[in-house]
Phi, psi and omega in degrees: 000129176272131176265117186245142177229146178277140180300136177286150182245157176203170184300338178266352186294127180288137181274184178214132171291167183311306183290327178294317177296322177301316179295320179294321177297323178295316180299318179294317178296323177296318177298320176301314182296311182299315179286325186268330187250315183280314186305319181301336178293340181294317181296322177294318179297324179294312182292326188263338184236296192291313180296315174301319179296317179295318181298318178298320184284325187252345184080010178201164178281162177303134188261347180204178185295328178294319180288328176294316178301319178296320181288331183272347186299324180274358185279124186302318181293328179290323178294317180296312182299315182295319178298317181294320178299311180294322179295316179296327178294319178292318179296329180305310181286328174297327183277322184270320187308306181300327177297317180291320180298323178299322184264359188308311181299321179292316181297320177298316180297319181295316181297321179296321181298319178288328180291323189260355185291153174284145177078017177296150187280308183256208183210165177222124179233119180249152180231090181301340180274355183294125176293137177274127184299150182299329179294350172260328186270339185284342179214150175278090185308137181066009185071016177284122182304123178082359180065194185260000180259346184287141181246135183261343184197164175303138180059032186297140175234010188300317182299321179291314178298319179292323181296318182298318180285319183291324180294322180295319179291314185298319180274004179053035176081002192275006172259005183093172186293340177245018177058027189250023183300322184297313179297315183296326180289317177296315178301317180302318177295318180298316180294326181287315185273335182224067188296337181269358184288125183231092186290144174271318179224142184229138177238127175251119180266145180060051192284345186046241185274006177082012185293329177261004175274315189302322178303327178294319178289330180287317182282329178240074187293342178273350181277152172271116188253125176244149176220139185229154175201159179275348190257120180294316183300322180287328180291320177300313180295316183301316182295312182296324178298312181296315179299318182295334178264010176057046179237132187267112176220144179257113182260141180212145177275103183216158174264127182298341183291330182206115180242165179271003178296146182286163178302142175065025189278339184240152176263338174225131170239124188222168171199163180226110179055041176260323192301321184285357176262013185249227184206173178304313181286321184294320183296325177293318177296321180296317177297316182294319179294321177300315180295319179297322185283340186278139170286158176305131181092353184281162184249136161262126183223091179256110181273149181213171170296160185298145178290160183292133175286185187280343183287124184300326182288316175298323176298320177299317179299315181290338185273002184300317183294336176301319186260342190230001182229025176055048176231064194295342181270352186301310180295319180296321178302319183288343176275347183280149168277088187297318180299320177296323177296318177297317176303311184292339180285355179124350183279342178055226183283005175262010172279140178203176177226153181229159165230109185255137180289148176294131179285344182274349182230060181293151174081285185300332183251352185302322185292345180269348189301311184290331180281349177079021181267190182307142181098005177223157177246143177272137178233121169275122195224161174195154176235131185278000000 
């Protein structure tokens, strides 16, 4: 059964005309079909065709995801599924992009209004001289034309507005109406396991449009909440979005690998689905920076998609985006000993990992959380 949610609206939320909405609904329905109807046939094809063929040729079954991919490449249903997956990703931006471009001047004006108004709650600080990391510029992440850092006009907010709509379509509504399931799920764990913990300052790294930042400000209203990203267009949108939703957050254009904040400045350093968009060197630097920024007793909580399980076929399925969706670090991240990296970053024996259940799928998904299957989020964590 597919759990669908209607996208939440706010004064900065880009609208969609009838035909624009119809195209976006089609892409979402197509993703539901490809994932729910076509995809299950791959495991049967692997067991009945690809695996036996590989075993006859090699005298053994495929040992890892790379060998599974090699065995599946000539299988027609695998070719069809992969082509459909890539097509839906490209259609995603074809469906949402023109709608955002149509509204861009108005969205820019609205964002300027929130930026310049008297009595604004939070703040926005941009740094045009900040170098954009190569792991952002070398590939159009998620196959989004130009990535999330490219600007189409002065004071552009298009990438942020597009991200909010495309993420909802891509996830088929399963992150909730405001796409904030990751933050809410991590917060639910923190409140349950550490009910007396009261952070003074919180930092969200790689915040994009701020969808996973705002829950921290809402649940901890007395905390000073900061959010950073390397991309100016998403930050402009994130700031206006937060202001329009009457939530106080301080947004700044910074690289999570090295920030100007003082030592021990935060009680929580967090991120949501950021790590797999970085690099081997960057993830180590981010963990070290997280440790530096935390006050004693503070938590580092970087949430990600679930790590690859031990089964080579399931690993192959999760690895599709590494090769076909412009997310080249995804597979490498899954091969790393993340807890050891957290340990080496300064957390020592206070490094740990979590699998927290999704707050949007209570009950039906709870039994999967410890196993790390669908319905749970992986968290690379440490306490200083």
